[in-house]
GUROGU-712970 format. One line per field, with one value per residue: residue number from 1; residue in three letters; x, y, z of N, C-alpha, C in turn. Coordinates in Angstrom, 1 decimal. Each point is the difference from the previous one (the first is absolute). Last residue first. Layout:
BEGIN
mardo = NUM,...
kevex = ALA,...
n_px = X,...
n_py = Y,...
n_pz = Z,...
ca_px = X,...
ca_py = Y,...
ca_pz = Z,...
c_px = X,...
c_py = Y,...
c_pz = Z,...
//
This chain:
BEGIN
mardo = 116,115,114,113,112,111,110,109,108,107,106,105,104,103,102,101,100,99,98,97,96,95,94,93,92,91,90,89,88,87,86,85,84,83,82,81,80,79,78,77,76,75,74,73,72,71,70,69,68,67,66,65,64,63,62,61,60,59,58,57,56,55,54,53,52,51,50,49,48,47,46,45,44,43,42,41,40,39,38,37,36,35,34,33,32,31,30,29,28,27,26,25,24,23,22,21,20,19,18,17,16,15,14,13,12,11,10,9,8,7,6,5,4,3,2,1
kevex = SER,SER,VAL,THR,VAL,GLN,THR,GLY,GLN,GLY,TRP,TYR,ASP,GLY,SER,PHE,VAL,GLY,VAL,ARG,ARG,ALA,ASN,CYS,TYR,TYR,VAL,ALA,THR,ASP,GLU,ALA,LYS,LEU,SER,ASN,MET,GLN,LEU,TYR,VAL,THR,ASN,LYS,ALA,TYR,ASP,ARG,SER,ILE,THR,PHE,ARG,GLY,LYS,VAL,SER,ASP,ALA,TYR,ASN,THR,SER,GLY,GLY,SER,THR,ILE,GLY,ALA,VAL,LEU,GLU,ARG,GLN,LYS,GLY,PRO,ALA,GLN,ARG,TYR,TRP,GLY,MET,PHE,SER,PHE,ILE,SER,GLY,SER,ALA,ALA,CYS,SER,LEU,ARG,LEU,SER,GLU,GLY,THR,GLN,VAL,LEU,GLY,GLY,GLY,SER,GLU,VAL,LEU,GLN,VAL,GLN
n_px = 9.3,-1.7,-1.1,-2.6,-1.4,-3.3,-0.7,-1.3,-0.9,3.1,2.7,3.4,2.1,2.2,0.7,0.2,2.9,4.6,1.5,-1.8,-1.3,-2.7,-1.2,-2.9,-0.7,-1.4,-1.0,1.3,3.7,4.3,2.1,-0.1,2.6,2.0,2.4,-0.3,-2.5,-0.4,-2.4,-1.0,-2.4,-1.6,-1.3,0.8,3.9,3.9,1.4,3.1,1.7,2.4,0.7,1.4,2.5,4.3,-0.6,-3.3,0.4,2.1,-2.2,0.6,0.7,1.8,0.2,-1.0,-1.9,-3.9,-0.5,-1.2,-0.6,-1.9,-1.5,-2.0,-3.7,-3.9,-1.5,-2.4,-3.7,-2.0,2.2,1.8,3.3,1.8,2.5,0.9,2.1,1.5,0.2,-4.0,-3.4,-4.9,-5.3,-2.5,1.2,0.7,2.5,0.9,2.6,1.1,2.0,1.5,2.0,1.4,-3.4,-5.1,-4.5,-4.2,-0.9,0.6,0.3,-1.3,-1.4,-0.3,-0.3,-0.7,-0.8,-1.3
n_py = 32.8,-4.7,-5.2,-4.3,-5.3,-4.0,-5.2,-5.7,-4.7,-3.8,-4.8,-4.8,-5.3,-4.4,-4.4,-2.6,-3.2,2.1,5.1,4.9,5.4,4.6,5.3,4.7,4.1,4.7,3.0,4.5,4.2,2.2,3.1,4.8,1.5,1.0,0.4,-2.9,-4.1,-4.6,-4.5,-4.6,-4.3,-3.3,-2.5,1.4,-0.4,0.4,3.6,2.0,2.5,2.8,4.4,3.5,3.0,-1.7,-3.9,-1.7,-2.0,-4.4,-3.7,-2.7,-2.8,-2.1,-2.8,-1.8,-4.4,-1.9,2.1,3.5,3.5,3.2,0.9,-3.5,-1.1,-1.2,1.5,3.2,2.8,3.1,-0.5,-2.1,-2.0,-2.0,-1.5,-3.3,-4.1,-5.2,-3.5,0.1,-0.6,-1.0,1.3,4.0,5.2,5.3,4.4,5.4,4.8,5.4,4.7,5.3,4.0,1.7,0.3,-0.7,-2.9,-3.6,-5.2,-4.5,-2.8,-5.2,-5.8,-5.3,-5.8,-5.3,-5.8,-4.7
n_pz = -19.2,3.0,2.1,2.8,2.0,2.4,1.9,1.2,1.7,2.6,0.8,0.8,0.6,3.2,4.0,4.5,1.9,-1.3,-1.6,-2.4,-2.1,-2.4,-2.3,-2.2,-3.7,-3.3,-4.8,-2.7,-1.5,0.1,-3.1,0.6,4.3,5.4,4.6,4.2,3.1,3.5,2.0,3.6,3.2,4.4,4.3,4.6,2.6,-2.6,-3.8,-4.4,-5.1,-4.7,-3.7,-4.5,-2.8,-1.3,-3.3,-3.4,-4.4,-0.1,3.1,4.6,5.2,5.3,5.2,4.5,1.8,-1.9,-4.9,-4.3,-4.9,-4.6,-4.5,-4.1,-3.9,-4.3,-5.0,-3.8,-1.8,3.6,4.8,4.9,4.6,5.3,5.0,4.7,3.8,2.3,3.0,3.7,4.6,1.8,0.0,-2.8,-1.8,-2.4,-2.5,-2.1,-2.1,-1.1,-2.8,-2.4,-3.9,-4.4,-4.1,1.2,1.6,1.8,2.0,4.1,4.0,1.9,-0.1,1.7,0.1,2.2,0.9,1.7
ca_px = 1.0,-0.2,0.9,0.0,0.8,0.4,-0.3,0.7,-0.9,-1.0,0.0,-1.2,0.3,-1.0,0.6,-1.0,-1.3,-0.3,0.4,0.5,0.3,0.6,0.2,0.8,-0.5,1.0,-0.6,-0.3,-1.4,-0.3,0.2,-1.2,0.0,-0.8,0.4,0.4,0.3,0.1,0.8,-0.2,1.1,-0.3,0.0,-1.2,-1.0,-0.3,-0.3,-1.0,0.3,-0.9,0.5,-0.9,-1.2,0.3,1.1,-0.4,-0.7,0.9,0.2,-0.8,0.4,-0.9,0.7,0.2,1.3,-0.2,-0.1,0.7,-0.3,0.8,0.5,0.4,1.4,0.2,0.0,1.3,0.8,-0.8,-0.6,-0.4,-0.9,0.0,-1.0,0.5,-1.1,0.2,1.4,0.3,1.1,1.3,0.8,-0.5,-0.2,-0.3,-0.6,0.0,-1.0,0.4,-1.1,0.2,-0.6,0.8,1.4,0.8,0.9,0.4,-0.7,0.1,0.9,-0.6,0.8,-0.7,0.9,-0.6,0.9,-0.8
ca_py = 0.9,1.0,1.1,0.8,1.2,0.8,1.4,1.1,0.4,1.0,1.3,0.7,1.2,0.6,0.8,0.9,-0.7,-1.0,-1.4,-0.7,-1.4,-0.6,-1.4,-0.6,-1.2,-0.7,-0.7,-1.4,-0.3,-0.9,-1.4,-0.5,0.4,-0.7,0.6,1.4,0.5,1.4,0.5,1.4,0.5,0.9,-0.8,0.2,0.0,-1.4,0.1,-0.9,-0.4,-1.0,-0.8,-0.8,0.7,1.4,0.0,0.6,1.3,1.0,0.2,1.0,0.2,0.8,0.4,1.4,0.4,0.0,-1.4,-0.2,-1.2,-0.1,1.3,0.2,-0.1,0.3,-1.1,-0.5,-0.5,-0.4,1.1,-0.3,1.0,0.0,0.9,1.0,1.0,1.1,0.0,-0.4,0.8,-0.1,-1.2,-0.9,-1.4,-0.8,-1.3,-0.9,-1.1,-1.2,-0.8,-1.3,-0.3,0.5,-0.4,0.7,1.0,0.9,1.2,0.6,1.1,1.3,1.1,1.2,1.2,1.2,1.2,1.2
ca_pz = -0.3,-1.1,0.1,-1.2,0.2,-1.1,0.3,-0.7,-1.1,0.3,-0.6,0.2,-0.7,-0.9,-1.0,-0.5,-0.1,1.0,-0.2,1.1,-0.2,1.1,-0.2,1.1,0.7,0.8,1.2,-0.2,0.0,1.1,-0.4,-0.8,-1.4,-0.9,-1.3,-0.1,-1.4,0.0,-1.1,-0.5,-0.8,-1.0,-1.2,-0.6,1.0,0.2,1.4,0.6,1.4,0.5,1.1,0.7,0.2,0.4,0.9,1.3,-0.3,-0.3,-1.4,-0.7,-1.3,-0.9,-1.3,-0.2,0.6,1.4,0.6,1.2,0.8,1.2,0.3,1.4,0.3,1.4,0.9,0.4,-1.1,-1.1,-0.7,-1.4,-0.6,-1.4,-0.8,-1.0,-0.3,-1.0,-0.4,-1.4,-0.6,0.5,0.0,1.0,-0.3,1.3,-0.3,1.1,-0.2,0.8,0.5,0.6,1.3,1.1,-0.1,-1.1,0.5,-1.1,-0.2,-1.4,-0.2,0.2,-0.3,-0.2,-0.1,-0.6,-0.2,0.0
c_px = -0.5,1.1,-0.2,0.9,0.1,0.8,0.6,-0.5,0.6,-0.8,-1.1,0.1,-1.3,0.5,-1.1,0.5,-1.1,-1.4,-0.4,0.3,0.5,0.2,0.7,0.0,0.9,-0.6,1.1,-0.9,-0.3,-1.5,-0.3,0.1,-1.2,0.1,-0.8,0.3,0.3,0.5,-0.1,0.9,-0.4,1.3,-0.4,-0.2,-1.4,-1.1,-0.5,-0.1,-1.2,0.4,-1.0,0.7,-1.0,-1.2,0.3,1.1,-0.4,-0.6,0.9,0.2,-1.0,0.6,-1.0,0.8,0.4,1.3,-0.2,-0.2,0.8,-0.4,1.0,0.6,0.3,1.5,0.2,-0.1,1.4,0.9,-0.8,-0.6,-0.3,-0.8,0.3,-1.2,0.5,-1.3,0.4,1.4,0.3,1.0,1.4,0.9,-0.6,-0.4,0.0,-0.7,0.2,-1.1,0.6,-1.3,0.2,-0.5,0.8,1.4,0.7,1.0,0.6,-0.8,0.2,1.1,-0.7,0.9,-0.9,1.1,-0.7,0.9
c_py = 1.4,1.0,0.9,1.3,0.7,1.2,0.8,1.4,1.2,0.4,0.8,1.4,0.8,1.3,0.5,0.9,0.8,-0.6,-0.8,-1.4,-0.6,-1.5,-0.6,-1.5,-0.5,-1.1,-0.8,-0.4,-1.4,-0.3,-1.0,-1.5,-0.5,0.6,-0.7,0.3,1.5,0.4,1.6,0.2,1.3,0.4,0.8,-0.8,0.2,-0.1,-1.4,0.3,-0.8,-0.4,-0.9,-0.8,-0.8,0.8,1.5,0.1,0.7,1.4,1.1,0.0,0.9,0.0,0.6,0.4,1.4,0.3,0.1,-1.4,0.0,-1.3,-0.1,1.4,0.2,-0.2,0.4,-1.2,-0.6,-0.4,-0.5,1.2,-0.4,1.1,-0.2,0.7,1.0,0.8,1.2,0.0,-0.6,0.9,0.1,-1.2,-0.8,-1.4,-0.8,-1.3,-0.9,-1.0,-1.2,-0.7,-1.4,-0.2,0.7,-0.5,0.6,1.1,0.8,1.2,0.6,1.0,1.3,1.1,1.2,1.1,1.1,1.2
c_pz = -0.3,-0.1,-1.2,0.3,-1.3,0.5,-1.1,0.4,-0.8,-1.2,0.6,-0.6,-0.1,-0.5,-1.0,-1.1,-0.5,-0.2,1.2,-0.3,1.3,-0.3,1.3,-0.3,1.1,0.8,0.7,1.2,-0.4,0.1,1.1,-0.3,-0.7,-1.4,-1.1,-1.4,0.0,-1.4,0.0,-1.2,-0.6,-0.7,-1.2,-1.3,-0.6,1.1,0.4,1.5,0.5,1.5,0.5,1.1,0.9,0.3,0.4,1.0,1.3,-0.1,-0.3,-1.5,-0.7,-1.4,-0.9,-1.3,-0.2,0.8,1.5,0.6,1.2,0.8,1.2,0.2,1.5,0.4,1.4,1.0,0.3,-1.2,-1.2,-0.6,-1.5,-0.6,-1.4,-0.6,-1.0,0.0,-0.8,-0.3,-1.4,-0.8,0.6,0.1,1.2,-0.3,1.3,-0.5,1.2,-0.2,0.8,0.4,0.5,1.4,1.1,0.0,-1.2,0.6,-1.2,-0.1,-1.4,-0.3,0.2,-0.2,-0.4,0.1,-0.7,0.0
//
């Protein structure tokens, strides 16, 4: 009964910031991350973080976006600074866990629109 609920999307102007949140039910996940999909394009990994704290980012967002986890709240965040029009997309939270209850889970997505 895993559920991922995203929040924090919206409409902003170039150069402004947003923080996305993804609250997950259930146990700790081995991996949590953010993907995005723009119209006519494939879904791509934006940022990810493991249970050990290792992070990785798409080249296009390095230096601008920061992913973090709050283990007490079982929540992952994506701080997005210096937003560009090219960041416009639907952002999806993803969570994976291994072991007896292994699985791959997705949120419904939250729209981020950056106007120039």
